[in-house]
PDB file with one MODEL, atoms N, CA, C and O in Angstrom:
MODEL        1
ATOM      1  N   MET A   1       0.844  -1.174   0.000  1.00  0.00           N
ATOM      2  CA  MET A   1       0.000   0.000   0.000  1.00  0.00           C
ATOM      3  C   MET A   1       0.890   1.239   0.000  1.00  0.00           C
ATOM      4  O   MET A   1       1.894   1.299   0.710  1.00  0.00           O
ATOM      5  N   MET A   2       0.512   2.210  -0.794  1.00  0.00           N
ATOM      6  CA  MET A   2       1.258   3.450  -0.908  1.00  0.00           C
ATOM      7  C   MET A   2       0.991   4.332   0.315  1.00  0.00           C
ATOM      8  O   MET A   2      -0.149   4.453   0.762  1.00  0.00           O
ATOM      9  N   LYS A   3       2.051   4.949   0.854  1.00  0.00           N
ATOM     10  CA  LYS A   3       1.890   5.889   1.961  1.00  0.00           C
ATOM     11  C   LYS A   3       2.074   7.297   1.413  1.00  0.00           C
ATOM     12  O   LYS A   3       3.135   7.646   0.896  1.00  0.00           O
ATOM     13  N   ILE A   4       1.019   8.099   1.535  1.00  0.00           N
ATOM     14  CA  ILE A   4       1.031   9.472   1.050  1.00  0.00           C
ATOM     15  C   ILE A   4       0.904  10.399   2.243  1.00  0.00           C
ATOM     16  O   ILE A   4      -0.024  10.279   3.043  1.00  0.00           O
ATOM     17  N   GLU A   5       1.849  11.329   2.353  1.00  0.00           N
ATOM     18  CA  GLU A   5       1.805  12.312   3.437  1.00  0.00           C
ATOM     19  C   GLU A   5       1.631  13.698   2.842  1.00  0.00           C
ATOM     20  O   GLU A   5       2.375  14.100   1.948  1.00  0.00           O
ATOM     21  N   VAL A   6       0.639  14.427   3.347  1.00  0.00           N
ATOM     22  CA  VAL A   6       0.430  15.814   2.981  1.00  0.00           C
ATOM     23  C   VAL A   6       0.923  16.638   4.164  1.00  0.00           C
ATOM     24  O   VAL A   6       0.365  16.565   5.259  1.00  0.00           O
ATOM     25  N   LEU A   7       1.974  17.421   3.934  1.00  0.00           N
ATOM     26  CA  LEU A   7       2.590  18.186   5.005  1.00  0.00           C
ATOM     27  C   LEU A   7       2.173  19.647   4.915  1.00  0.00           C
ATOM     28  O   LEU A   7       2.258  20.268   3.855  1.00  0.00           O
ATOM     29  N   GLY A   8       1.723  20.181   6.035  1.00  0.00           N
ATOM     30  CA  GLY A   8       1.319  21.577   6.103  1.00  0.00           C
ATOM     31  C   GLY A   8       0.652  21.865   7.428  1.00  0.00           C
ATOM     32  O   GLY A   8       0.195  20.957   8.122  1.00  0.00           O
ATOM     33  N   THR A   9       0.601  23.120   7.766  1.00  0.00           N
ATOM     34  CA  THR A   9       0.098  23.520   9.080  1.00  0.00           C
ATOM     35  C   THR A   9      -1.418  23.663   9.140  1.00  0.00           C
ATOM     36  O   THR A   9      -1.956  24.126  10.146  1.00  0.00           O
ATOM     37  N   GLY A  10      -2.106  23.272   8.081  1.00  0.00           N
ATOM     38  CA  GLY A  10      -3.564  23.341   8.086  1.00  0.00           C
ATOM     39  C   GLY A  10      -4.107  24.564   7.378  1.00  0.00           C
ATOM     40  O   GLY A  10      -5.290  24.880   7.502  1.00  0.00           O
ATOM     41  N   CYS A  11      -3.249  25.263   6.629  1.00  0.00           N
ATOM     42  CA  CYS A  11      -3.690  26.445   5.894  1.00  0.00           C
ATOM     43  C   CYS A  11      -4.587  26.036   4.727  1.00  0.00           C
ATOM     44  O   CYS A  11      -4.755  24.849   4.449  1.00  0.00           O
ATOM     45  N   MET A  12      -5.154  27.019   4.057  1.00  0.00           N
ATOM     46  CA  MET A  12      -6.080  26.746   2.965  1.00  0.00           C
ATOM     47  C   MET A  12      -5.396  25.978   1.833  1.00  0.00           C
ATOM     48  O   MET A  12      -5.997  25.071   1.258  1.00  0.00           O
ATOM     49  N   LYS A  13      -4.155  26.326   1.507  1.00  0.00           N
ATOM     50  CA  LYS A  13      -3.438  25.631   0.440  1.00  0.00           C
ATOM     51  C   LYS A  13      -3.175  24.177   0.818  1.00  0.00           C
ATOM     52  O   LYS A  13      -3.285  23.283  -0.021  1.00  0.00           O
ATOM     53  N   CYS A  14      -2.830  23.946   2.071  1.00  0.00           N
ATOM     54  CA  CYS A  14      -2.567  22.583   2.538  1.00  0.00           C
ATOM     55  C   CYS A  14      -3.840  21.740   2.458  1.00  0.00           C
ATOM     56  O   CYS A  14      -3.803  20.580   2.046  1.00  0.00           O
ATOM     57  N   THR A  15      -4.946  22.327   2.851  1.00  0.00           N
ATOM     58  CA  THR A  15      -6.234  21.639   2.791  1.00  0.00           C
ATOM     59  C   THR A  15      -6.602  21.321   1.354  1.00  0.00           C
ATOM     60  O   THR A  15      -7.107  20.235   1.070  1.00  0.00           O
ATOM     61  N   ARG A  16      -6.356  22.255   0.441  1.00  0.00           N
ATOM     62  CA  ARG A  16      -6.661  22.047  -0.973  1.00  0.00           C
ATOM     63  C   ARG A  16      -5.807  20.914  -1.548  1.00  0.00           C
ATOM     64  O   ARG A  16      -6.308  20.086  -2.308  1.00  0.00           O
ATOM     65  N   LEU A  17      -4.514  20.875  -1.187  1.00  0.00           N
ATOM     66  CA  LEU A  17      -3.657  19.795  -1.662  1.00  0.00           C
ATOM     67  C   LEU A  17      -4.164  18.448  -1.152  1.00  0.00           C
ATOM     68  O   LEU A  17      -4.202  17.474  -1.904  1.00  0.00           O
ATOM     69  N   ALA A  18      -4.551  18.389   0.111  1.00  0.00           N
ATOM     70  CA  ALA A  18      -5.054  17.138   0.686  1.00  0.00           C
ATOM     71  C   ALA A  18      -6.307  16.668  -0.056  1.00  0.00           C
ATOM     72  O   ALA A  18      -6.447  15.478  -0.340  1.00  0.00           O
ATOM     73  N   LYS A  19      -7.212  17.586  -0.367  1.00  0.00           N
ATOM     74  CA  LYS A  19      -8.436  17.222  -1.089  1.00  0.00           C
ATOM     75  C   LYS A  19      -8.112  16.744  -2.497  1.00  0.00           C
ATOM     76  O   LYS A  19      -8.717  15.790  -2.988  1.00  0.00           O
ATOM     77  N   ASN A  20      -7.151  17.411  -3.151  1.00  0.00           N
ATOM     78  CA  ASN A  20      -6.750  16.994  -4.498  1.00  0.00           C
ATOM     79  C   ASN A  20      -6.124  15.600  -4.474  1.00  0.00           C
ATOM     80  O   ASN A  20      -6.354  14.796  -5.378  1.00  0.00           O
ATOM     81  N   VAL A  21      -5.336  15.317  -3.442  1.00  0.00           N
ATOM     82  CA  VAL A  21      -4.720  13.987  -3.299  1.00  0.00           C
ATOM     83  C   VAL A  21      -5.814  12.935  -3.130  1.00  0.00           C
ATOM     84  O   VAL A  21      -5.780  11.894  -3.786  1.00  0.00           O
ATOM     85  N   GLU A  22      -6.768  13.199  -2.266  1.00  0.00           N
ATOM     86  CA  GLU A  22      -7.864  12.252  -2.037  1.00  0.00           C
ATOM     87  C   GLU A  22      -8.636  11.983  -3.330  1.00  0.00           C
ATOM     88  O   GLU A  22      -8.993  10.840  -3.619  1.00  0.00           O
ATOM     89  N   LYS A  23      -8.888  13.027  -4.096  1.00  0.00           N
ATOM     90  CA  LYS A  23      -9.624  12.876  -5.351  1.00  0.00           C
ATOM     91  C   LYS A  23      -8.798  12.071  -6.359  1.00  0.00           C
ATOM     92  O   LYS A  23      -9.337  11.194  -7.035  1.00  0.00           O
ATOM     93  N   ALA A  24      -7.505  12.357  -6.466  1.00  0.00           N
ATOM     94  CA  ALA A  24      -6.645  11.642  -7.409  1.00  0.00           C
ATOM     95  C   ALA A  24      -6.562  10.165  -7.054  1.00  0.00           C
ATOM     96  O   ALA A  24      -6.627   9.311  -7.939  1.00  0.00           O
ATOM     97  N   VAL A  25      -6.422   9.857  -5.779  1.00  0.00           N
ATOM     98  CA  VAL A  25      -6.357   8.455  -5.327  1.00  0.00           C
ATOM     99  C   VAL A  25      -7.674   7.743  -5.650  1.00  0.00           C
ATOM    100  O   VAL A  25      -7.674   6.606  -6.121  1.00  0.00           O
ATOM    101  N   ALA A  26      -8.785   8.416  -5.394  1.00  0.00           N
ATOM    102  CA  ALA A  26     -10.088   7.815  -5.671  1.00  0.00           C
ATOM    103  C   ALA A  26     -10.276   7.562  -7.165  1.00  0.00           C
ATOM    104  O   ALA A  26     -10.774   6.508  -7.559  1.00  0.00           O
ATOM    105  N   GLU A  27      -9.881   8.521  -7.989  1.00  0.00           N
ATOM    106  CA  GLU A  27     -10.042   8.371  -9.441  1.00  0.00           C
ATOM    107  C   GLU A  27      -9.146   7.265  -9.996  1.00  0.00           C
ATOM    108  O   GLU A  27      -9.531   6.562 -10.930  1.00  0.00           O
ATOM    109  N   LEU A  28      -7.949   7.110  -9.420  1.00  0.00           N
ATOM    110  CA  LEU A  28      -7.045   6.055  -9.864  1.00  0.00           C
ATOM    111  C   LEU A  28      -7.430   4.694  -9.292  1.00  0.00           C
ATOM    112  O   LEU A  28      -7.061   3.656  -9.842  1.00  0.00           O
ATOM    113  N   GLY A  29      -8.175   4.702  -8.185  1.00  0.00           N
ATOM    114  CA  GLY A  29      -8.583   3.462  -7.545  1.00  0.00           C
ATOM    115  C   GLY A  29      -7.418   2.683  -6.951  1.00  0.00           C
ATOM    116  O   GLY A  29      -7.421   1.452  -6.960  1.00  0.00           O
ATOM    117  N   ILE A  30      -6.425   3.397  -6.437  1.00  0.00           N
ATOM    118  CA  ILE A  30      -5.253   2.726  -5.866  1.00  0.00           C
ATOM    119  C   ILE A  30      -5.359   2.679  -4.346  1.00  0.00           C
ATOM    120  O   ILE A  30      -5.919   3.588  -3.732  1.00  0.00           O
ATOM    121  N   PRO A  31      -4.824   1.624  -3.740  1.00  0.00           N
ATOM    122  CA  PRO A  31      -4.818   1.557  -2.278  1.00  0.00           C
ATOM    123  C   PRO A  31      -3.741   2.493  -1.734  1.00  0.00           C
ATOM    124  O   PRO A  31      -2.574   2.394  -2.112  1.00  0.00           O
ATOM    125  N   ALA A  32      -4.138   3.392  -0.854  1.00  0.00           N
ATOM    126  CA  ALA A  32      -3.180   4.350  -0.304  1.00  0.00           C
ATOM    127  C   ALA A  32      -3.587   4.741   1.104  1.00  0.00           C
ATOM    128  O   ALA A  32      -4.771   4.845   1.426  1.00  0.00           O
ATOM    129  N   ASP A  33      -2.588   4.952   1.925  1.00  0.00           N
ATOM    130  CA  ASP A  33      -2.788   5.460   3.275  1.00  0.00           C
ATOM    131  C   ASP A  33      -2.421   6.937   3.227  1.00  0.00           C
ATOM    132  O   ASP A  33      -1.247   7.283   3.099  1.00  0.00           O
ATOM    133  N   ILE A  34      -3.424   7.812   3.328  1.00  0.00           N
ATOM    134  CA  ILE A  34      -3.201   9.252   3.242  1.00  0.00           C
ATOM    135  C   ILE A  34      -3.156   9.825   4.653  1.00  0.00           C
ATOM    136  O   ILE A  34      -4.095   9.666   5.434  1.00  0.00           O
ATOM    137  N   VAL A  35      -2.049  10.493   4.965  1.00  0.00           N
ATOM    138  CA  VAL A  35      -1.836  11.046   6.300  1.00  0.00           C
ATOM    139  C   VAL A  35      -1.563  12.540   6.177  1.00  0.00           C
ATOM    140  O   VAL A  35      -0.760  12.961   5.344  1.00  0.00           O
ATOM    141  N   LYS A  36      -2.226  13.337   7.002  1.00  0.00           N
ATOM    142  CA  LYS A  36      -1.941  14.769   7.062  1.00  0.00           C
ATOM    143  C   LYS A  36      -0.974  15.000   8.218  1.00  0.00           C
ATOM    144  O   LYS A  36      -1.253  14.627   9.358  1.00  0.00           O
ATOM    145  N   VAL A  37       0.158  15.615   7.915  1.00  0.00           N
ATOM    146  CA  VAL A  37       1.166  15.923   8.921  1.00  0.00           C
ATOM    147  C   VAL A  37       1.122  17.431   9.141  1.00  0.00           C
ATOM    148  O   VAL A  37       1.530  18.204   8.275  1.00  0.00           O
ATOM    149  N   GLU A  38       0.620  17.848  10.320  1.00  0.00           N
ATOM    150  CA  GLU A  38       0.469  19.269  10.612  1.00  0.00           C
ATOM    151  C   GLU A  38       1.429  19.768  11.677  1.00  0.00           C
ATOM    152  O   GLU A  38       1.543  20.975  11.889  1.00  0.00           O
ATOM    153  N   ASP A  39       2.125  18.852  12.355  1.00  0.00           N
ATOM    154  CA  ASP A  39       3.065  19.240  13.402  1.00  0.00           C
ATOM    155  C   ASP A  39       4.329  19.809  12.765  1.00  0.00           C
ATOM    156  O   ASP A  39       4.994  19.129  11.983  1.00  0.00           O
ATOM    157  N   ILE A  40       4.658  21.049  13.096  1.00  0.00           N
ATOM    158  CA  ILE A  40       5.793  21.740  12.474  1.00  0.00           C
ATOM    159  C   ILE A  40       7.104  21.006  12.727  1.00  0.00           C
ATOM    160  O   ILE A  40       7.969  20.979  11.852  1.00  0.00           O
ATOM    161  N   THR A  41       7.266  20.418  13.891  1.00  0.00           N
ATOM    162  CA  THR A  41       8.490  19.667  14.195  1.00  0.00           C
ATOM    163  C   THR A  41       8.604  18.448  13.288  1.00  0.00           C
ATOM    164  O   THR A  41       9.684  18.155  12.776  1.00  0.00           O
ATOM    165  N   ALA A  42       7.508  17.744  13.088  1.00  0.00           N
ATOM    166  CA  ALA A  42       7.502  16.573  12.209  1.00  0.00           C
ATOM    167  C   ALA A  42       7.789  16.978  10.769  1.00  0.00           C
ATOM    168  O   ALA A  42       8.452  16.241  10.039  1.00  0.00           O
ATOM    169  N   ILE A  43       7.300  18.132  10.357  1.00  0.00           N
ATOM    170  CA  ILE A  43       7.554  18.621   9.000  1.00  0.00           C
ATOM    171  C   ILE A  43       9.037  18.937   8.830  1.00  0.00           C
ATOM    172  O   ILE A  43       9.642  18.565   7.825  1.00  0.00           O
ATOM    173  N   ILE A  44       9.615  19.618   9.804  1.00  0.00           N
ATOM    174  CA  ILE A  44      11.038  19.977   9.744  1.00  0.00           C
ATOM    175  C   ILE A  44      11.913  18.724   9.777  1.00  0.00           C
ATOM    176  O   ILE A  44      12.942  18.670   9.104  1.00  0.00           O
ATOM    177  N   GLU A  45      11.515  17.726  10.550  1.00  0.00           N
ATOM    178  CA  GLU A  45      12.273  16.465  10.611  1.00  0.00           C
ATOM    179  C   GLU A  45      12.340  15.781   9.253  1.00  0.00           C
ATOM    180  O   GLU A  45      13.254  14.997   8.998  1.00  0.00           O
ATOM    181  N   ARG A  46      11.385  16.071   8.383  1.00  0.00           N
ATOM    182  CA  ARG A  46      11.382  15.498   7.033  1.00  0.00           C
ATOM    183  C   ARG A  46      12.131  16.398   6.050  1.00  0.00           C
ATOM    184  O   ARG A  46      12.074  16.183   4.839  1.00  0.00           O
ATOM    185  N   ASN A  47      12.832  17.404   6.574  1.00  0.00           N
ATOM    186  CA  ASN A  47      13.626  18.351   5.768  1.00  0.00           C
ATOM    187  C   ASN A  47      12.782  19.139   4.775  1.00  0.00           C
ATOM    188  O   ASN A  47      13.244  19.463   3.681  1.00  0.00           O
ATOM    189  N   VAL A  48      11.554  19.447   5.153  1.00  0.00           N
ATOM    190  CA  VAL A  48      10.660  20.238   4.313  1.00  0.00           C
ATOM    191  C   VAL A  48      10.623  21.655   4.869  1.00  0.00           C
ATOM    192  O   VAL A  48      10.308  21.869   6.040  1.00  0.00           O
ATOM    193  N   MET A  49      10.951  22.617   4.013  1.00  0.00           N
ATOM    194  CA  MET A  49      10.975  24.007   4.438  1.00  0.00           C
ATOM    195  C   MET A  49       9.803  24.808   3.870  1.00  0.00           C
ATOM    196  O   MET A  49       9.450  25.855   4.413  1.00  0.00           O
ATOM    197  N   LEU A  50       9.202  24.329   2.792  1.00  0.00           N
ATOM    198  CA  LEU A  50       8.067  25.018   2.184  1.00  0.00           C
ATOM    199  C   LEU A  50       6.856  24.099   2.166  1.00  0.00           C
ATOM    200  O   LEU A  50       6.933  22.957   1.712  1.00  0.00           O
ATOM    201  N   THR A  51       5.740  24.608   2.665  1.00  0.00           N
ATOM    202  CA  THR A  51       4.500  23.851   2.629  1.00  0.00           C
ATOM    203  C   THR A  51       3.508  24.603   1.751  1.00  0.00           C
ATOM    204  O   THR A  51       3.656  25.809   1.558  1.00  0.00           O
ATOM    205  N   PRO A  52       2.509  23.924   1.220  1.00  0.00           N
ATOM    206  CA  PRO A  52       2.229  22.517   1.394  1.00  0.00           C
ATOM    207  C   PRO A  52       3.259  21.656   0.676  1.00  0.00           C
ATOM    208  O   PRO A  52       3.904  22.092  -0.277  1.00  0.00           O
ATOM    209  N   ALA A  53       3.396  20.436   1.152  1.00  0.00           N
ATOM    210  CA  ALA A  53       4.330  19.495   0.547  1.00  0.00           C
ATOM    211  C   ALA A  53       3.678  18.118   0.475  1.00  0.00           C
ATOM    212  O   ALA A  53       2.744  17.808   1.213  1.00  0.00           O
ATOM    213  N   LEU A  54       4.199  17.310  -0.435  1.00  0.00           N
ATOM    214  CA  LEU A  54       3.663  15.974  -0.638  1.00  0.00           C
ATOM    215  C   LEU A  54       4.809  14.976  -0.635  1.00  0.00           C
ATOM    216  O   LEU A  54       5.783  15.122  -1.374  1.00  0.00           O
ATOM    217  N   MET A  55       4.678  13.965   0.204  1.00  0.00           N
ATOM    218  CA  MET A  55       5.656  12.878   0.236  1.00  0.00           C
ATOM    219  C   MET A  55       4.939  11.580  -0.093  1.00  0.00           C
ATOM    220  O   MET A  55       3.845  11.313   0.404  1.00  0.00           O
ATOM    221  N   ILE A  56       5.573  10.779  -0.937  1.00  0.00           N
ATOM    222  CA  ILE A  56       5.030   9.475  -1.288  1.00  0.00           C
ATOM    223  C   ILE A  56       6.075   8.433  -0.928  1.00  0.00           C
ATOM    224  O   ILE A  56       7.201   8.455  -1.424  1.00  0.00           O
ATOM    225  N   ASN A  57       5.673   7.516  -0.048  1.00  0.00           N
ATOM    226  CA  ASN A  57       6.579   6.467   0.426  1.00  0.00           C
ATOM    227  C   ASN A  57       7.910   7.050   0.905  1.00  0.00           C
ATOM    228  O   ASN A  57       8.973   6.487   0.646  1.00  0.00           O
ATOM    229  N   GLY A  58       7.839   8.188   1.607  1.00  0.00           N
ATOM    230  CA  GLY A  58       9.021   8.802   2.192  1.00  0.00           C
ATOM    231  C   GLY A  58       9.828   9.687   1.265  1.00  0.00           C
ATOM    232  O   GLY A  58      10.842  10.247   1.683  1.00  0.00           O
ATOM    233  N   GLU A  59       9.404   9.831   0.007  1.00  0.00           N
ATOM    234  CA  GLU A  59      10.131  10.642  -0.965  1.00  0.00           C
ATOM    235  C   GLU A  59       9.362  11.935  -1.248  1.00  0.00           C
ATOM    236  O   GLU A  59       8.176  11.903  -1.574  1.00  0.00           O
ATOM    237  N   LEU A  60      10.053  13.072  -1.118  1.00  0.00           N
ATOM    238  CA  LEU A  60       9.434  14.370  -1.368  1.00  0.00           C
ATOM    239  C   LEU A  60       9.158  14.528  -2.857  1.00  0.00           C
ATOM    240  O   LEU A  60      10.064  14.409  -3.682  1.00  0.00           O
ATOM    241  N   LYS A  61       7.903  14.797  -3.192  1.00  0.00           N
ATOM    242  CA  LYS A  61       7.504  14.950  -4.591  1.00  0.00           C
ATOM    243  C   LYS A  61       7.150  16.389  -4.939  1.00  0.00           C
ATOM    244  O   LYS A  61       7.422  16.850  -6.048  1.00  0.00           O
ATOM    245  N   ILE A  62       6.538  17.102  -3.985  1.00  0.00           N
ATOM    246  CA  ILE A  62       6.101  18.483  -4.219  1.00  0.00           C
ATOM    247  C   ILE A  62       6.358  19.280  -2.955  1.00  0.00           C
ATOM    248  O   ILE A  62       6.152  18.785  -1.846  1.00  0.00           O
ATOM    249  N   SER A  63       6.812  20.525  -3.124  1.00  0.00           N
ATOM    250  CA  SER A  63       7.027  21.396  -1.971  1.00  0.00           C
ATOM    251  C   SER A  63       6.733  22.834  -2.356  1.00  0.00           C
ATOM    252  O   SER A  63       7.213  23.330  -3.376  1.00  0.00           O
ATOM    253  N   GLY A  64       5.937  23.496  -1.525  1.00  0.00           N
ATOM    254  CA  GLY A  64       5.684  24.923  -1.708  1.00  0.00           C
ATOM    255  C   GLY A  64       4.589  25.296  -2.677  1.00  0.00           C
ATOM    256  O   GLY A  64       4.453  26.466  -3.031  1.00  0.00           O
ATOM    257  N   ARG A  65       3.801  24.324  -3.115  1.00  0.00           N
ATOM    258  CA  ARG A  65       2.713  24.649  -4.049  1.00  0.00           C
ATOM    259  C   ARG A  65       1.627  23.583  -3.995  1.00  0.00           C
ATOM    260  O   ARG A  65       1.813  22.496  -3.448  1.00  0.00           O
ATOM    261  N   VAL A  66       0.490  23.933  -4.582  1.00  0.00           N
ATOM    262  CA  VAL A  66      -0.644  23.010  -4.652  1.00  0.00           C
ATOM    263  C   VAL A  66      -0.680  22.400  -6.051  1.00  0.00           C
ATOM    264  O   VAL A  66      -0.792  23.122  -7.041  1.00  0.00           O
ATOM    265  N   ALA A  67      -0.586  21.099  -6.133  1.00  0.00           N
ATOM    266  CA  ALA A  67      -0.688  20.402  -7.417  1.00  0.00           C
ATOM    267  C   ALA A  67      -2.152  20.109  -7.708  1.00  0.00           C
ATOM    268  O   ALA A  67      -2.934  19.817  -6.803  1.00  0.00           O
ATOM    269  N   ASP A  68      -2.516  20.193  -8.998  1.00  0.00           N
ATOM    270  CA  ASP A  68      -3.897  19.866  -9.346  1.00  0.00           C
ATOM    271  C   ASP A  68      -4.054  18.349  -9.463  1.00  0.00           C
ATOM    272  O   ASP A  68      -3.076  17.603  -9.411  1.00  0.00           O
ATOM    273  N   VAL A  69      -5.285  17.915  -9.619  1.00  0.00           N
ATOM    274  CA  VAL A  69      -5.606  16.485  -9.632  1.00  0.00           C
ATOM    275  C   VAL A  69      -4.898  15.770 -10.778  1.00  0.00           C
ATOM    276  O   VAL A  69      -4.397  14.661 -10.593  1.00  0.00           O
ATOM    277  N   ALA A  70      -4.848  16.384 -11.960  1.00  0.00           N
ATOM    278  CA  ALA A  70      -4.203  15.744 -13.107  1.00  0.00           C
ATOM    279  C   ALA A  70      -2.713  15.500 -12.828  1.00  0.00           C
ATOM    280  O   ALA A  70      -2.202  14.420 -13.125  1.00  0.00           O
ATOM    281  N   GLU A  71      -2.020  16.480 -12.267  1.00  0.00           N
ATOM    282  CA  GLU A  71      -0.598  16.316 -11.959  1.00  0.00           C
ATOM    283  C   GLU A  71      -0.402  15.227 -10.900  1.00  0.00           C
ATOM    284  O   GLU A  71       0.513  14.409 -10.997  1.00  0.00           O
ATOM    285  N   LEU A  72      -1.265  15.230  -9.903  1.00  0.00           N
ATOM    286  CA  LEU A  72      -1.158  14.225  -8.855  1.00  0.00           C
ATOM    287  C   LEU A  72      -1.398  12.824  -9.395  1.00  0.00           C
ATOM    288  O   LEU A  72      -0.727  11.879  -8.981  1.00  0.00           O
ATOM    289  N   LYS A  73      -2.339  12.680 -10.306  1.00  0.00           N
ATOM    290  CA  LYS A  73      -2.593  11.372 -10.908  1.00  0.00           C
ATOM    291  C   LYS A  73      -1.359  10.895 -11.671  1.00  0.00           C
ATOM    292  O   LYS A  73      -1.030   9.710 -11.637  1.00  0.00           O
ATOM    293  N   ALA A  74      -0.685  11.799 -12.350  1.00  0.00           N
ATOM    294  CA  ALA A  74       0.533  11.438 -13.087  1.00  0.00           C
ATOM    295  C   ALA A  74       1.626  10.999 -12.115  1.00  0.00           C
ATOM    296  O   ALA A  74       2.332  10.023 -12.368  1.00  0.00           O
ATOM    297  N   ILE A  75       1.762  11.719 -11.008  1.00  0.00           N
ATOM    298  CA  ILE A  75       2.777  11.384 -10.003  1.00  0.00           C
ATOM    299  C   ILE A  75       2.441  10.049  -9.342  1.00  0.00           C
ATOM    300  O   ILE A  75       3.307   9.184  -9.204  1.00  0.00           O
ATOM    301  N   LEU A  76       1.200   9.887  -8.939  1.00  0.00           N
ATOM    302  CA  LEU A  76       0.786   8.669  -8.241  1.00  0.00           C
ATOM    303  C   LEU A  76       0.810   7.447  -9.152  1.00  0.00           C
ATOM    304  O   LEU A  76       1.127   6.341  -8.714  1.00  0.00           O
ATOM    305  N   GLY A  77       0.478   7.653 -10.407  1.00  0.00           N
ATOM    306  CA  GLY A  77       0.492   6.557 -11.356  1.00  0.00           C
ATOM    307  C   GLY A  77       1.892   6.025 -11.618  1.00  0.00           C
ATOM    308  O   GLY A  77       2.069   4.858 -11.969  1.00  0.00           O
ATOM    309  N   GLY A  78       2.888   6.894 -11.444  1.00  0.00           N
ATOM    310  CA  GLY A  78       4.269   6.486 -11.672  1.00  0.00           C
ATOM    311  C   GLY A  78       5.013   6.132 -10.416  1.00  0.00           C
ATOM    312  O   GLY A  78       6.180   5.746 -10.475  1.00  0.00           O
ATOM    313  N   ALA A  79       4.353   6.258  -9.259  1.00  0.00           N
ATOM    314  CA  ALA A  79       5.044   5.997  -7.984  1.00  0.00           C
ATOM    315  C   ALA A  79       5.145   4.521  -7.683  1.00  0.00           C
ATOM    316  O   ALA A  79       5.696   4.137  -6.651  1.00  0.00           O
TER     317      ALA A  79
ENDMDL
END
């Protein structure tokens, strides 16, 4: 199962990225564990300086911006 982490402090952009991730996963029909990481210490421990950010299976894929559903599907399909 794929582990997807959405990192951010709960701002509007972070929430939008999380919703886009959920939609992309649903449209692809892939099994995934989606986790929202909002603790700033946990975010820094992952060496992320810009949020929102997206990590898939421990690998940073996006940082500092909101990806749309189409981009996320492309990323998730190749992960």
